[in-house]
C-alpha positions as CSV (number, residue, x, y, z in Angstrom):
1,X,20.4,-4.5,1.2
2,X,21.8,-8.0,1.0
3,X,19.8,-8.7,-2.1
4,X,20.4,-12.9,-1.8
5,X,18.9,-12.8,1.9
6,X,15.9,-10.6,0.2
7,X,15.3,-13.2,-2.5
8,X,15.3,-16.4,0.5
9,X,12.7,-13.8,2.4
10,X,10.6,-14.2,-1.1
11,X,10.2,-17.7,-0.3
12,X,8.5,-17.3,3.1
13,X,6.3,-14.3,1.4
14,X,5.2,-17.0,-1.4
15,X,4.2,-19.0,1.6
16,X,1.9,-16.4,3.0
17,X,0.8,-15.5,-0.4
18,X,-0.3,-19.0,-1.0
19,X,-2.2,-18.8,2.2
20,X,-4.0,-15.6,1.3
21,X,-4.8,-16.7,-1.7
22,X,-6.5,-20.2,-0.5
23,X,-8.3,-18.1,2.2
24,X,-9.6,-15.8,-0.6
25,X,-10.7,-18.9,-2.6
26,X,-12.4,-20.9,0.3
27,X,-14.2,-18.2,2.2
28,X,-15.0,-15.6,-0.7
29,X,-15.0,-17.9,-3.9
30,X,-12.4,-16.4,-5.7
31,X,-10.8,-18.1,-8.6
32,X,-7.4,-19.0,-8.5
33,X,-6.7,-17.5,-11.6
34,X,-8.0,-14.1,-10.6
35,X,-5.3,-13.8,-7.9
36,X,-2.4,-14.6,-10.4
37,X,-1.2,-11.0,-10.2
38,X,0.1,-11.8,-6.5
39,X,2.2,-14.4,-7.5
40,X,3.2,-12.5,-10.6
41,X,4.3,-9.6,-8.8
42,X,6.5,-11.7,-6.3
43,X,8.3,-13.2,-9.4
44,X,9.3,-9.9,-10.5
45,X,10.5,-8.9,-7.1
46,X,12.5,-12.0,-7.2
47,X,13.9,-11.1,-11.0
48,X,14.7,-7.6,-9.5
49,X,16.7,-8.6,-6.6
50,X,18.7,-11.4,-8.6
51,X,19.7,-8.7,-11.2
52,X,20.9,-6.6,-8.2
53,X,22.4,-8.9,-6.7
54,X,24.9,-9.9,-9.5
55,X,25.0,-6.4,-10.8
56,X,27.6,-5.8,-7.8
57,X,29.9,-8.5,-9.6
58,X,29.5,-6.3,-12.8
59,X,30.3,-3.1,-11.0
60,X,33.5,-4.5,-9.4
61,X,35.0,-5.2,-12.8
62,X,34.3,-1.3,-13.9
63,X,37.1,1.2,-14.0
64,X,37.7,2.6,-10.4
65,X,37.2,6.5,-10.9
66,X,35.6,6.6,-14.4
67,X,31.9,8.2,-15.4
68,X,31.0,4.7,-16.3
69,X,31.1,3.5,-13.0
70,X,29.2,6.6,-11.5
71,X,26.3,6.2,-13.8
72,X,26.4,2.5,-13.2
73,X,25.9,3.0,-9.2
74,X,23.6,5.8,-9.6
75,X,21.3,3.6,-12.0
76,X,21.5,0.7,-9.7
77,X,20.6,2.5,-6.8
78,X,17.8,3.8,-8.6
79,X,16.7,0.4,-9.6
80,X,17.1,-0.7,-6.0
81,X,14.4,2.0,-5.0
82,X,12.2,0.8,-7.3
83,X,12.5,-2.6,-6.3
84,X,11.6,-1.6,-2.8
85,X,8.7,0.4,-3.8
86,X,7.7,-2.8,-6.0
87,X,7.6,-4.7,-3.0
88,X,5.8,-2.6,-0.7
89,X,3.2,-1.9,-3.8
90,X,2.7,-5.6,-3.9
91,X,2.2,-6.2,-0.2
92,X,-0.4,-3.9,-0.4
93,X,-2.3,-5.0,-3.6
94,X,-3.8,-7.9,-2.0
95,X,-5.7,-6.2,0.8
96,X,-6.7,-3.5,-1.9
97,X,-7.8,-6.2,-4.4
98,X,-9.6,-7.8,-1.8
99,X,-11.6,-4.8,-0.5
100,X,-12.3,-3.7,-4.2
101,X,-13.2,-7.4,-5.6
102,X,-15.5,-7.9,-2.9
103,X,-17.3,-4.4,-3.1
104,X,-17.7,-5.1,-6.6
105,X,-18.8,-8.9,-6.4
106,X,-21.4,-7.9,-3.9
107,X,-22.8,-5.1,-6.1
108,X,-22.9,-7.8,-8.9
109,X,-25.0,-10.1,-6.8
110,X,-27.4,-7.3,-5.7
111,X,-28.1,-6.1,-9.4
112,X,-28.3,-10.0,-10.6
113,X,-31.0,-10.5,-7.5
114,X,-32.8,-7.5,-8.3
115,X,-33.1,-8.3,-12.6
116,X,-34.2,-11.9,-11.7
117,X,-37.2,-10.3,-10.1
118,X,-36.4,-10.5,-6.5
119,X,-38.1,-7.5,-4.6
120,X,-36.5,-5.7,-1.8
121,X,-38.3,-5.9,1.6
122,X,-40.9,-3.0,2.1
123,X,-41.9,-1.8,5.3
124,X,-45.8,-0.7,5.4
125,X,-47.0,1.8,7.8
126,X,-50.3,1.3,9.7
127,X,-53.1,3.9,8.8
128,X,-52.6,4.1,12.9
129,X,-49.1,5.0,12.6
130,X,-49.6,7.6,10.0
131,X,-52.1,9.4,11.7
132,X,-49.9,9.8,14.6
133,X,-47.1,11.2,12.5
134,X,-49.2,14.4,11.2
C-alpha cells in the first residue's frame, strides 16, 4: 500500500470526523471531549502510516539476503495488517459509540425522571370494560 497516499486520505477522514462530531454535539448534546477518542484513533493511524512509510527506507539499506531483512519484512507486514485493522476498527467506533452512548443516555434520563417523582402514565380500565373481559 502507498502509505503516503493513505496519510493524505486521513486528512479527508479528519474532515468527516469533524462533521460527525459536530452532528453528535448539535443533535444529541454530546460533549466534544466525549468524542475526542475519534481524533485520537485517527492520529494513531497517521503515526503508524508515517512509520511504515519510512520503514521502506530502512529496509532498503539492510543486507540483501539476510535473516535480519527477512525478519524486518515479516514484522513490517504484521504492522501493516495491524494498521489496517486499527483503521477499520476506528471507522466503526463512532457508530458503535453513538448507539451505546445514546441508549445509555436515554436510560439515565428515564431513571432521573422516575427518581424525581415523575410518574409513568397509567391507563385505567373502566368497570364496564373489566366486566366484558370475563
